[in-house]
FIFI-361609 format. One record per residue (C-alpha): z, y, x; residue number from 1. Coordinates in steps of 0.5 Angstrom, whole numbers. Each point is the difference from the previous one (the first is absolute). Layout:
<rs>
((Z; Y; X); NUM) ...
</rs>
This chain:
<rs>
((177; 5; -224); 1) ((-3; -4; -5); 2) ((-6; 2; -5); 3) ((4; 0; -6); 4) ((6; 4; 3); 5) ((-6; 5; 3); 6) ((-3; 1; -7); 7) ((7; 0; -3); 8) ((2; 6; 4); 9) ((-7; 3; -1); 10) ((1; 0; -8); 11) ((7; 2; 1); 12) ((-2; 6; 4); 13) ((-5; 2; -5); 14) ((4; 0; -6); 15) ((5; 4; 4); 16) ((-5; 5; 0); 17) ((-3; 0; -7); 18) ((6; -1; -4); 19) ((4; 2; -4); 20) ((-5; 6; 2); 21) ((-6; 1; 4); 22) ((2; 3; 7); 23) ((7; 1; 4); 24) ((1; 8; -2); 25) ((0; 4; -6); 26) ((2; 7; -1); 27) ((6; 3; -3); 28) ((3; 7; -2); 29) ((6; 2; 3); 30) ((1; 6; -5); 31) ((1; -1; -8); 32) ((-6; 2; -4); 33) ((4; -1; -7); 34) ((-1; 7; -4); 35) ((-4; 6; 0); 36) ((5; 3; 5); 37) ((-2; -5; 5); 38) ((-7; 0; -1); 39) ((0; 8; 1); 40) ((4; -1; 7); 41) ((-4; -6; 2); 42) ((-6; 3; -2); 43) ((-3; 7; -2); 44) ((3; 5; 1); 45) ((6; -2; 4); 46) ((-4; -4; 5); 47) ((-3; 7; 2); 48) ((7; 2; 3); 49) ((0; -6; 5); 50) ((-7; 2; 1); 51) ((1; 7; 2); 52) ((6; -2; 4); 53) ((-4; -5; 4); 54) ((-5; 5; 2); 55) ((5; 5; 2); 56) ((3; -5; 5); 57) ((-4; -7; 1); 58) ((7; -3; 3); 59) ((3; 1; -7); 60) ((-5; -6; -3); 61) ((5; -5; 3); 62) ((5; 3; -5); 63) ((-5; 1; -7); 64) ((-4; -7; 2); 65) ((0; -7; 2); 66) ((-4; 2; 7); 67) ((6; 0; 4); 68) ((2; -7; -2); 69) ((-8; -3; 0); 70) ((-4; -4; 5); 71) ((-7; -1; 0); 72) ((-2; -7; 2); 73) ((-7; 1; 2); 74) ((-5; -6; 2); 75) ((-7; -1; 1); 76) ((1; -8; 0); 77) ((-4; -1; 6); 78) ((6; -4; 4); 79) ((4; -3; -6); 80) ((6; -4; 2); 81) ((-4; -7; 3); 82) ((-5; 1; -5); 83) ((-5; 5; 4); 84) ((-4; 5; -3); 85) ((0; -2; -7); 86) ((-1; 7; -3); 87) ((4; 5; -3); 88) ((0; -2; -7); 89) ((3; -7; 2); 90) ((5; 3; 5); 91) ((3; 3; -7); 92) ((5; -5; -1); 93) ((3; 0; 7); 94) ((0; 8; 0); 95) ((4; -1; -7); 96) ((5; -5; 3); 97) ((1; 5; 6); 98) ((1; 5; -6); 99) ((5; -5; -3); 100) ((4; 0; 7); 101) ((0; 7; 1); 102) ((4; 1; -7); 103) ((4; -6; 0); 104) ((3; 1; 7); 105) ((0; 7; 1); 106) ((-1; 3; -7); 107) ((-6; 3; 2); 108) ((-5; 2; -5); 109) ((-7; -2; 2); 110) ((-8; 0; -2); 111) ((-5; -5; 3); 112) ((-6; 4; 2); 113) ((-6; -5; 2); 114) ((-6; 3; 2); 115) ((-7; -2; 1); 116) ((-1; 3; 7); 117) ((-2; -4; 6); 118) ((-1; 7; 4); 119) ((7; 1; 3); 120) ((-2; 8; 1); 121) ((-2; 0; -7); 122) ((6; -4; -2); 123) ((4; 5; 4); 124) ((-2; 6; -4); 125) ((2; -3; -7); 126) ((7; -2; 2); 127) ((1; 7; 3); 128) ((-3; 2; -7); 129) ((6; -4; -3); 130) ((5; 5; 3); 131) ((3; 4; -6); 132) ((1; -7; -3); 133) ((5; -3; 4); 134) ((5; 0; 5); 135) ((-2; -5; 5); 136) ((-6; -4; 1); 137) ((1; -8; 1); 138) ((-7; -2; 3); 139) ((-1; -7; -1); 140) ((-5; -6; 2); 141) ((-5; 4; 4); 142) ((-4; -4; 5); 143) ((1; 2; 8); 144) ((-3; 5; 3); 145) ((-1; 4; -6); 146) ((8; 0; -2); 147) ((1; 3; 6); 148) ((-5; 6; -1); 149) ((2; 1; -8); 150) ((7; 1; 2); 151) ((-1; 5; 6); 152) ((-4; 4; -4); 153) ((5; 0; -6); 154) ((5; 1; 4); 155) ((-3; 6; 4); 156) ((-2; 3; -7); 157) ((5; -2; -5); 158) ((8; 3; -1); 159) ((3; -6; -2); 160) ((2; -6; 3); 161) ((-6; -5; 1); 162) ((2; -7; 2); 163) ((-5; -6; 1); 164) ((5; -6; -1); 165) ((-4; -5; 2); 166) ((0; 3; 7); 167) ((7; 4; 1); 168) ((4; -4; -6); 169) ((-1; -7; 4); 170) ((1; 4; 7); 171) ((7; 2; -2); 172) ((2; -7; -3); 173) ((-3; -3; 7); 174) ((4; 5; 4); 175) ((7; -1; -4); 176) ((-1; -7; 1); 177) ((-2; 0; 8); 178) ((5; 5; 1); 179) ((5; -5; -2); 180) ((-3; -6; 2); 181) ((1; 3; 7); 182) ((7; 1; -1); 183) ((1; -7; -1); 184) ((-5; -2; 5); 185) ((4; 5; 5); 186) ((-7; 3; 2); 187) ((-2; 7; 0); 188) ((-6; 3; -3); 189) ((-2; 3; 7); 190) ((0; -6; 4); 191) ((-4; -5; -5); 192) ((-7; -2; 0); 193) ((-3; 0; -7); 194) ((-6; -5; -2); 195) ((-4; 2; -6); 196) ((-5; -3; -5); 197) ((-4; 4; -5); 198) ((-3; 7; 2); 199) ((0; 3; -7); 200) ((4; 5; -3); 201) ((7; -3; -1); 202) ((-1; -3; 7); 203) ((-2; 6; 4); 204) ((6; 4; -4); 205) ((5; -5; 2); 206) ((-2; 1; 7); 207) ((0; 7; -1); 208) ((7; 0; -3); 209) ((3; -5; 6); 210) ((-2; 5; 5); 211) ((4; 6; -4); 212) ((6; -5; 1); 213) ((-1; -1; 7); 214) ((-5; -5; 2); 215) ((-4; 1; 6); 216) ((-8; 0; -1); 217) ((-2; -3; 6); 218) ((5; -6; -3); 219) ((-5; -1; -7); 220) ((-5; -5; 0); 221) ((-5; 0; -6); 222) ((-4; -5; -3); 223) ((-4; -1; -5); 224) ((-6; -5; -3); 225) ((-4; 1; 7); 226) ((6; -1; 5); 227) ((4; 5; 4); 228) ((-2; 8; -1); 229) ((-2; 2; 7); 230) ((-3; 6; 3); 231) ((-8; 0; -1); 232) ((0; -4; -6); 233) ((-5; 1; -5); 234) ((0; -6; -5); 235) ((5; 2; -7); 236) ((3; 6; 4); 237) ((3; 7; -4); 238) ((3; 5; 4); 239) ((7; -2; -3); 240) ((-1; -6; 4); 241) ((-3; 2; 6); 242) ((7; 4; 1); 243) ((3; -6; 2); 244) ((-5; -3; 4); 245) ((2; -4; 6); 246) ((-3; -2; 6); 247) ((-8; 0; 1); 248) ((-1; -8; -1); 249) ((0; -4; -6); 250) ((6; -5; -2); 251) ((3; -4; -5); 252) ((6; 0; -4); 253) ((2; -6; 4); 254) ((-1; 3; 7); 255) ((4; 7; -2); 256) ((5; -3; -4); 257) ((4; -3; 6); 258) ((7; 4; 2); 259) ((-1; 4; -7); 260) ((7; 2; -3); 261) ((-3; 2; -7); 262) ((-6; -3; -3); 263) ((-2; 4; -7); 264) ((-5; -3; -4); 265) ((-4; 4; -6); 266) ((-6; -5; 1); 267) ((0; -6; -4); 268) ((2; -7; 0); 269) ((0; -5; 6); 270) ((-1; 5; 5); 271) ((6; -1; 4); 272) ((1; -8; 3); 273) ((7; -3; 2); 274) ((-4; 0; 7); 275) ((-1; 7; 0); 276) ((8; 1; -2); 277) ((3; -5; 5); 278) ((-4; 5; 5); 279) ((4; 6; -2); 280) ((6; 3; 3); 281) ((7; -3; -2); 282) ((3; 2; -7); 283) ((-7; 2; -2); 284) ((-1; 4; -6); 285) ((-5; -2; -5); 286) ((-2; 5; -6); 287) ((-6; -5; -3); 288) ((-1; 5; -6); 289) ((-7; -3; -3); 290) ((1; -1; -7); 291) ((0; -5; -4); 292) ((0; -5; 6); 293) ((3; 4; 7); 294) ((-4; -1; 7); 295) ((6; -6; 1); 296) ((5; -3; -4); 297) ((7; 0; 2); 298) ((1; -7; 1); 299) ((-6; 0; 5); 300) ((3; 6; 3); 301) ((7; -4; 1); 302) ((-3; -6; 2); 303) ((-1; 3; 7); 304) ((4; 6; 0); 305) ((7; -2; -4); 306) ((3; 7; 2); 307) ((-6; 4; -3); 308) ((1; 6; -4); 309) ((-5; 0; -6); 310) ((-2; 4; -6); 311) ((-6; -1; -4); 312) ((-3; 3; -7); 313) ((2; -5; -5); 314) ((6; 0; -4); 315) ((2; -8; 1); 316) ((2; 1; 8); 317) ((5; 5; 3); 318) ((-1; 7; 2); 319) ((-6; 2; -5); 320) ((-4; 6; 3); 321) ((-1; 3; -7); 322) ((-3; 7; -1); 323) ((5; 1; -6); 324) ((6; 1; 5); 325) ((-3; 6; 1); 326) ((-6; 4; -4); 327) ((5; 1; -7); 328) ((5; 3; 4); 329) ((-3; 4; 5); 330) ((-4; 4; -6); 331) ((7; 1; -3); 332) ((3; 4; 5); 333) ((-7; 4; 2); 334) ((0; 2; -7); 335) ((7; 1; -2); 336) ((0; 6; 6); 337) ((-7; 2; -1); 338) ((-4; -2; 6); 339) ((-6; 2; 2); 340) ((-1; -7; 4); 341) ((3; -6; 2); 342) ((0; 1; 8); 343) ((2; -4; 6); 344) ((7; 2; -1); 345) ((0; -2; -7); 346) ((-2; -7; 2); 347) ((4; -2; 5); 348) ((6; 3; -4); 349) ((-2; -5; -5); 350) ((-1; -6; 5); 351) ((7; 2; 3); 352) ((3; 0; -7); 353) ((-3; -7; -2); 354) ((2; -3; 7); 355) ((7; 3; 0); 356) ((1; -3; -8); 357) ((-2; -7; 3); 358) ((6; 1; 5); 359) ((5; 3; -3); 360) ((0; -7; -5); 361) ((5; -5; 2); 362) ((1; -7; -3); 363) ((5; 3; -4); 364) ((-2; 7; -2); 365) ((-7; -2; -4); 366) ((-2; 5; -5); 367) ((3; -1; -7); 368) ((-6; -2; -3); 369) ((0; -5; 6); 370) ((6; -4; -2); 371) ((0; -7; 3); 372) ((-5; 1; 5); 373) ((2; 0; 8); 374) ((-4; 5; 3); 375) ((2; 1; 7); 376) ((-4; 4; 5); 377) ((-4; -5; 5); 378) ((-6; -3; 1); 379) ((-1; -2; -7); 380) ((2; 6; -3); 381) ((-4; 6; 4); 382) ((-1; 5; -7); 383) ((3; 0; -6); 384) ((-2; -3; -7); 385) ((-6; 4; -4); 386) ((5; 0; -6); 387) ((6; 3; 4); 388) ((3; 5; -4); 389) ((2; 4; 5); 390) ((-7; 1; 3); 391) ((-1; 6; -4); 392) ((6; 4; 2); 393) ((0; -2; 7); 394) ((-8; 1; 1); 395) ((-1; 6; -4); 396) ((6; 4; 2); 397) ((-3; -1; 8); 398) ((-6; 2; -2); 399) ((2; 6; -4); 400) ((4; 2; 6); 401) ((-5; -1; 5); 402) ((-5; 5; -5); 403) ((5; 5; 1); 404) ((2; 0; 7); 405) ((-8; 0; 2); 406) ((-1; 6; -5); 407) ((-5; -3; -5); 408) ((5; 0; -6); 409) ((-1; 5; -5); 410) ((6; -2; -4); 411) ((5; -1; 5); 412) ((6; -4; -3); 413) ((7; 3; 1); 414) ((4; -6; -1); 415) ((-3; -6; 3); 416) ((6; -5; -1); 417) ((-1; 2; -7); 418) ((-7; -1; 0); 419) ((1; -7; 2); 420) ((5; -2; -5); 421) ((-4; 3; -5); 422) ((-5; -5; 2); 423) ((4; -6; 1); 424) ((2; 1; -7); 425) ((-7; 0; -2); 426) ((-2; -7; 2); 427) ((5; -4; -5); 428) ((-4; 4; -7); 429) ((-6; -3; 1); 430) ((-2; -8; -3); 431) ((-1; -2; 8); 432) ((8; -1; 0); 433) ((-1; -7; -1); 434) ((-5; -1; 6); 435) ((7; 0; 5); 436) ((2; -5; -4); 437) ((-5; -5; 1); 438) ((0; 2; 7); 439) ((7; -2; 0); 440) ((-2; -7; -3); 441) ((-6; 0; 5); 442) ((6; -1; 6); 443) ((5; -4; -4); 444) ((-3; -6; -2); 445) ((4; -3; -6); 446) ((-2; -6; -4); 447) ((-1; 3; -7); 448) ((0; -6; -6); 449) ((-4; 1; -6); 450) ((3; -3; -7); 451) ((-7; 0; -4); 452) ((-4; -2; 6); 453) ((-6; -2; -4); 454) ((0; 7; -3); 455) ((-7; 3; 2); 456) ((4; 7; 1); 457) ((5; -4; 5); 458) ((-6; -3; 3); 459) ((-4; 7; 2); 460) ((7; 2; 2); 461) ((0; -5; 5); 462) ((-6; 1; 2); 463) ((1; 7; 2); 464) ((7; -1; 3); 465) ((-4; -5; 5); 466) ((-5; 6; 1); 467) ((5; 5; 0); 468) ((6; -2; 2); 469) ((4; -5; 5); 470) ((4; -4; -5); 471) ((-1; -7; -3); 472) ((-1; -1; -6); 473) ((3; -7; -3); 474) ((-3; -1; -8); 475) ((3; -5; -5); 476) ((-6; -3; -4); 477) ((-4; -6; 0); 478) ((-4; 0; 6); 479) ((-7; -3; -4); 480) ((1; 6; -5); 481) ((1; 5; 5); 482) ((-6; -2; 5); 483) ((-4; 0; -7); 484) ((2; 7; -2); 485) ((0; 3; 7); 486) ((-8; -2; 0); 487) ((-1; 2; -7); 488) ((3; 7; 2); 489) ((-4; 0; 6); 490) ((6; 0; 5); 491) ((-1; -4; 7); 492) ((7; -2; 0); 493) ((1; -7; -1); 494) ((7; -4; -1); 495) ((3; -3; 7); 496) ((-5; 3; 4); 497) ((2; 8; -1); 498) ((7; 0; -4); 499) ((5; -6; -1); 500) ((0; -3; -7); 501) ((7; -3; -4); 502) ((-3; -5; -5); 503) ((5; -1; -6); 504) ((-4; -6; -2); 505) ((0; -3; 7); 506) ((5; 3; 6); 507) ((3; -4; 6); 508) ((6; 5; -1); 509) ((1; -1; -7); 510) ((6; -5; 0); 511) ((4; 5; 5); 512) ((-2; 6; -5); 513) ((3; -3; -7); 514) ((6; -3; 4); 515) ((2; 7; 3); 516) ((-2; 3; -7); 517) ((5; -5; -3); 518) ((5; 2; 5); 519) ((0; 7; -2); 520) ((0; -1; -7); 521) ((4; -7; -2); 522) ((6; 4; -2); 523) ((-5; 5; -5); 524) ((-2; -6; -4); 525) ((-6; -2; 4); 526) ((0; -8; 0); 527) ((-5; -4; 6); 528) ((-5; -1; -6); 529) ((0; 7; -1); 530) ((-1; 2; 7); 531) ((-6; -4; 2); 532) ((-3; 2; -7); 533) ((1; 7; 2); 534) ((-3; -1; 7); 535) ((-5; -3; -3); 536) ((-2; 5; -5); 537) ((3; 7; 2); 538) ((-4; 4; 6); 539) ((5; 5; 0); 540) ((6; -4; 1); 541) ((-4; -4; 6); 542) ((-2; 6; 3); 543) ((7; 3; 0); 544) ((3; -7; 2); 545) ((-5; 1; 6); 546) ((3; 7; 2); 547) ((7; -3; 0); 548) ((-2; -6; 4); 549) ((-4; 5; 5); 550) ((-6; -3; -1); 551) ((-3; 7; -2); 552) ((3; 7; 1); 553) ((-1; 3; -7); 554) ((-2; -2; -6); 555) ((-5; 4; -5); 556) ((0; -3; -7); 557) ((-2; 3; -8); 558) ((-7; 1; 0); 559) ((1; -4; -6); 560) ((5; 0; -5); 561) ((7; 4; -2); 562) ((3; 3; 6); 563) ((7; -2; -2); 564) ((-3; -7; 0); 565) ((-1; 0; 7); 566) ((6; 5; 2); 567) ((5; -6; -3); 568) ((-3; -5; 6); 569) ((0; 5; 5); 570) ((7; 1; -2); 571) ((2; -7; 0); 572) ((-2; -2; 6); 573) ((-1; 7; 5); 574) ((6; 4; -3); 575) ((5; -2; 5); 576) ((4; 2; 6); 577) ((1; 7; -3); 578) ((-7; 1; -3); 579) ((-2; 1; -7); 580) ((-5; 4; -4); 581) ((2; 7; -1); 582) ((-6; 3; -3); 583) ((-7; 0; 0); 584) ((-4; 6; 3); 585) ((-7; 3; -1); 586) ((-3; 5; 5); 587) ((-5; 4; -3); 588) ((-5; 3; 4); 589) ((-3; 6; -3); 590) ((-5; 6; 3); 591) ((7; 4; 0); 592) ((4; -4; 4); 593) ((4; -7; -1); 594) ((5; -1; -6); 595) ((4; -6; 0); 596) ((3; -3; -7); 597) ((5; -5; -1); 598) ((3; -4; -3); 599) ((-6; -3; -3); 600) ((2; -7; -2); 601) ((6; -3; 3); 602) ((6; 3; -5); 603) ((-3; 2; -7); 604) ((7; 4; -1); 605) ((3; 2; 7); 606) ((8; 1; 0); 607) ((1; 6; 4); 608) ((2; -4; 6); 609) ((-7; -3; 0); 610) ((-3; 6; -1); 611) ((3; 3; 6); 612) ((-2; -7; 4); 613) ((-7; 1; -2); 614) ((0; 8; 2); 615) ((3; -2; 7); 616) ((-5; -5; 1); 617) ((-6; 4; -2); 618) ((2; 6; 5); 619) ((0; -6; 5); 620) ((-7; -2; -2); 621) ((-2; 7; 0); 622) ((3; 2; 7); 623) ((-4; -5; 3); 624) ((-7; 3; -3); 625) ((2; 6; 3); 626) ((3; 3; -6); 627) ((5; 5; 0); 628) ((3; -2; -7); 629) ((2; 4; -6); 630) ((2; -4; -5); 631) ((1; 1; -8); 632) ((4; -4; -5); 633) ((-5; 1; -6); 634) ((3; -1; -7); 635) ((-2; 3; -7); 636) ((6; 4; 1); 637) ((0; 6; 5); 638) ((6; 2; 3); 639) ((5; -2; -5); 640) ((-4; 3; -7); 641) ((0; -7; -3); 642) ((5; -5; -1); 643) ((-4; -6; 1); 644) ((0; -7; 3); 645) ((-4; 2; 5); 646) ((3; 7; 2); 647) ((7; -3; 0); 648) ((-2; -6; 6); 649) ((-4; 5; 4); 650) ((6; 5; 0); 651) ((4; -6; 2); 652) ((-4; -2; 6); 653) ((0; 8; 2); 654) ((7; 0; 1); 655) ((0; -7; 4); 656) ((-5; 4; 4); 657) ((4; 5; 1); 658) ((6; -4; 2); 659) ((-4; -3; 5); 660) ((-3; 6; 3); 661) ((-7; -2; 2); 662) ((-4; 3; 5); 663) ((-6; 1; -5); 664) ((-2; 6; -5); 665) ((1; -3; -8); 666) ((1; 4; -6); 667) ((1; -2; -8); 668) ((0; -3; -5); 669) ((-6; 4; -2); 670) ((-7; -1; -4); 671) ((-6; -2; 4); 672) ((-4; 7; 0); 673) ((7; 3; 3); 674) ((-1; -5; 6); 675) ((-7; 2; 1); 676) ((0; 8; -1); 677) ((6; 3; 4); 678) ((-2; 6; -4); 679) ((2; -3; -6); 680) ((6; -3; 3); 681) ((2; 7; 2); 682) ((-1; 3; -6); 683) ((4; -5; -5); 684) ((6; -2; 6); 685) ((0; 6; 5); 686) ((5; -3; 4); 687) ((-4; -6; 2); 688) ((2; -3; 7); 689) ((-7; -3; 1); 690) ((-6; 5; 3); 691) ((-7; -2; -2); 692) ((-3; -6; -4); 693) ((3; -7; 0); 694) ((-4; -5; 4); 695) ((4; -6; -3); 696) ((1; -1; -8); 697) ((6; -5; -2); 698) ((0; -1; -7); 699) ((5; -2; -5); 700) ((-4; -6; -3); 701) ((-5; -5; 3); 702) ((-5; 2; -6); 703) ((0; 7; 2); 704) ((-1; -1; 8); 705) ((-6; -5; -2); 706) ((-3; 4; -5); 707) ((0; 6; 5); 708) ((-3; -4; 6); 709) ((-5; -3; -5); 710) ((-2; 7; -2); 711) ((-1; 3; 6); 712) ((-4; -6; 3); 713) ((-5; 0; -6); 714) ((-1; 7; -2); 715) ((2; 4; 6); 716) ((-4; -4; 5); 717) ((7; -2; 4); 718) ((-1; -6; 5); 719) ((6; -5; -1); 720) ((4; -3; 6); 721) ((5; -5; -3); 722) ((4; -2; -3); 723) ((4; -1; 6); 724) ((6; -4; -2); 725) ((6; 3; 3); 726) ((6; -3; 3); 727) ((-3; -7; 2); 728) ((-1; 2; 7); 729) ((-8; 0; 0); 730) ((1; -8; -2); 731) ((-4; 1; -7); 732) ((-4; 5; -4); 733) ((-2; -1; -7); 734) ((-6; 3; -2); 735) ((-3; 2; -7); 736) ((-6; -4; -3); 737) ((-4; 6; 0); 738) ((0; 1; 8); 739) ((-6; 0; 3); 740) ((-3; -4; 6); 741) ((1; 7; 4); 742) ((7; 0; -2); 743) ((2; -7; 2); 744) ((-3; 2; 7); 745) ((5; 6; 0); 746) ((6; -4; -2); 747) ((-2; -5; 5); 748) ((0; 6; 5); 749) ((7; 2; -2); 750) ((2; -7; 0); 751) ((-3; -1; 7); 752) ((6; 4; 3); 753) ((6; -3; 3); 754) ((6; -1; -5); 755) ((4; 5; 3); 756) ((-5; 6; -2); 757) ((-1; -1; -8); 758) ((8; -2; -3); 759) 
</rs>
């Protein structure tokens, strides 16, 4: 990575932490505080009732306070990531980040606690004194061997789960990956020889876990910077290392690696060489987990052992060993049953759940959020992806079950199947719902052409695409202008080196493109001279022709200009073979869940038939985001109380839907407040056929749909994904001038899925 790119990434990370407000966390109330009655209940005198209930029965704290869903992330900053002993204050961004992951992945509330206390015994005293505040404690980034002392003391003295994620989270994910790697290799835990580098907290915990999975102690060889850990060695030794001492004489990693089935690296870059890999047993398993640079790169392994099974800690290689596969979900299960500890059975259940989830996935059976990915269990797919939405249901329910079976659950769950279903449903309500789309885009490489390639937002989106996905951006624009603007924006990408360019002023394909356009349009009054002029000046037409000729897979246009102007050329060139625009759909991601709005742009005054097409298209997309669709046909008229034009068209659309016997819930015509407030809807129309709030709003005018979209975006903090152009088989999407670089990146991820997945 060159210095410019590194500096850009550094500044982007700092900006992320500083803006729009410092830090990554804030506190929000869960109850209304709007009047004197609320105040009297929230504080004096009403709060006394909750206090007295808890005094009489401490277990009721989980009913009347947030303690039952509250984790404390505690550190003294003595071993932070790869940064070392940077101190408690400097560790705070990491701890805030851990809290964010708890909230986003498992909806667990979290406080980060950074303590200036290097003494492990005093640190343990402080942590234990926090027990009334939290339902569980996550110890983080405490150096070895102090971390072992702190965890042991806290587990002995506290009646809530205490979990050192650096140790046990890593060990659980390694255990799951090893379970499946051995399955692929046709080997057993009881038979394999393991050589490990790194005697820190994570390394020791991983070895301890592998013993619990069936590895024989005598088959484990531990090395560190001083070489083999052997009996009688005094240099750089701890009690935890000594437990894995082998023999009585010194040896190097290169000497003990011979015949090893599994290399477990939790040390540093370059520790394992290709020559060492060549000495290992057939079908070796290499877990090179050092970050950011592993002990050996996968290509170097394959050069000497093509059949090796490889895992790293990096997201740009298959089989990323990432603690986020584990810790949010093991805490979710533990909290939900009121566990007093996280024991071995719960950790093993977590391993089984993660490993089984990977094995259950076949090439045609990806999770709903991973459309287009070929997730087939095997050497390159040992563990699920971190954003697999099934993880919370599988892992948390397995952990809860193990807690109940081992007697550490104080609030057992009667119906585990219902509990798992609730967990599965919760994952799609957060703003992370776009993450799976990125995962799908990252694994289904497509060529995305941007019509306005000189726009800085497009350039930033293209840069982000290259960093975050495998899709290939194609930009329409003048190379010298694009290069200057990249340089001015501090972007490291450059034309023709990092992405393809179509230059309207000079491109070898120009003749083919204008002739293709003329062939398509000659019976619509377009002359050859007109075709030549259009294909020199109109970047949307150029992009559409590129997709038509299969030089690109999907077009994104509309960052400036009027929506319908761009749509005209999309229609002319790409609306063929049964494809035609049905409507524009905006997904508004809000704190309380997603809301789809249509038609925001395509049909200004849609006919009943067009309303039905828009509705069916919106439902199709909602399902692909994992949403159970509930459609409201919105109008100024509500259940026939006005004889308005919009009311008549919506009632006619309702009649068409009724005759089609569609498989989704819908209701109308109605006002938006009735659509979003089921109690109001039931009061004004008791025989409503739809339960709950609508999550798809279909409007009778694009003016109304667009206004609703913009108000949610500008005043309610809604994050827009879209507009998604329905009916065009994902060949083109027309955005709006207000779109941001992040919005363009989101649209590129949607465009980056196979055509069959976004109609």
